[in-house]
C-alpha positions as CSV (number, residue, x, y, z in Angstrom):
1,X,-17.7,18.6,-3.7
2,X,-20.5,16.1,-4.3
3,X,-23.7,17.0,-2.7
4,X,-26.9,15.2,-1.7
5,X,-30.4,16.4,-1.1
6,X,-32.2,16.2,2.2
7,X,-35.9,16.9,2.7
8,X,-37.1,18.8,5.8
9,X,-40.5,20.3,6.8
10,X,-41.3,23.6,5.2
11,X,-41.8,25.2,8.6
12,X,-38.3,24.2,9.7
13,X,-36.9,25.4,6.5
14,X,-38.4,28.8,7.1
15,X,-36.8,29.0,10.5
16,X,-33.5,28.0,9.2
17,X,-33.7,30.5,6.3
18,X,-34.4,33.3,8.8
19,X,-31.5,32.3,11.0
20,X,-29.2,32.0,8.0
21,X,-30.0,35.5,6.9
22,X,-29.5,36.8,10.5
23,X,-26.1,35.3,10.7
24,X,-24.8,36.4,7.3
25,X,-25.0,33.1,5.4
26,X,-25.6,33.4,1.6
27,X,-27.9,30.4,1.6
28,X,-29.8,27.9,3.7
29,X,-27.5,25.1,2.3
30,X,-24.4,26.8,3.5
31,X,-25.9,27.5,6.9
32,X,-27.1,23.9,7.4
33,X,-23.7,22.5,6.2
34,X,-21.9,24.8,8.7
35,X,-24.2,23.9,11.6
36,X,-24.0,20.2,10.9
37,X,-20.3,20.2,10.6
38,X,-19.9,22.0,13.9
39,X,-22.4,19.7,15.6
40,X,-20.5,16.6,14.4
41,X,-17.2,18.0,15.5
42,X,-18.6,18.6,19.0
43,X,-20.1,15.1,19.1
44,X,-16.8,13.5,18.0
45,X,-14.9,15.5,20.6
46,X,-17.4,14.4,23.4
47,X,-17.1,10.8,22.2
48,X,-13.3,10.9,22.5
49,X,-13.5,12.5,25.9
50,X,-15.8,9.7,27.2
51,X,-13.0,7.2,26.7
52,X,-10.2,9.2,28.3
53,X,-9.2,7.9,31.8
54,X,-7.8,10.0,34.5
55,X,-4.5,8.7,36.1
56,X,-6.4,7.6,39.1
57,X,-8.9,5.6,37.1
58,X,-6.1,4.0,35.1
59,X,-4.3,3.1,38.3
60,X,-7.4,1.5,39.8
61,X,-8.0,-0.6,36.7
62,X,-4.5,-1.8,36.7
63,X,-4.7,-2.7,40.4
64,X,-7.9,-4.8,39.6
65,X,-6.3,-6.5,36.7
66,X,-3.2,-7.4,38.8
67,X,-5.4,-8.7,41.6
68,X,-7.2,-10.9,39.1
69,X,-3.9,-12.1,37.7
70,X,-4.3,-10.6,34.2
71,X,-1.2,-8.4,34.4
72,X,2.0,-8.5,36.4
């Protein structure tokens, strides 16, 4: 897998290093990769949920579109 470098403040690196050791990760890189992947998964899930309509919401939208003559 191709990798890229990211610079972060030394103080933050120290906190991450401590947390990585406490949680059993072999390296800061592996811990940061794991955390970022999990965060992105959660954000993508939340983003998808924002666009899901309940049956009631969908019914109301269709009623409005019918009233405006956009659908039959």
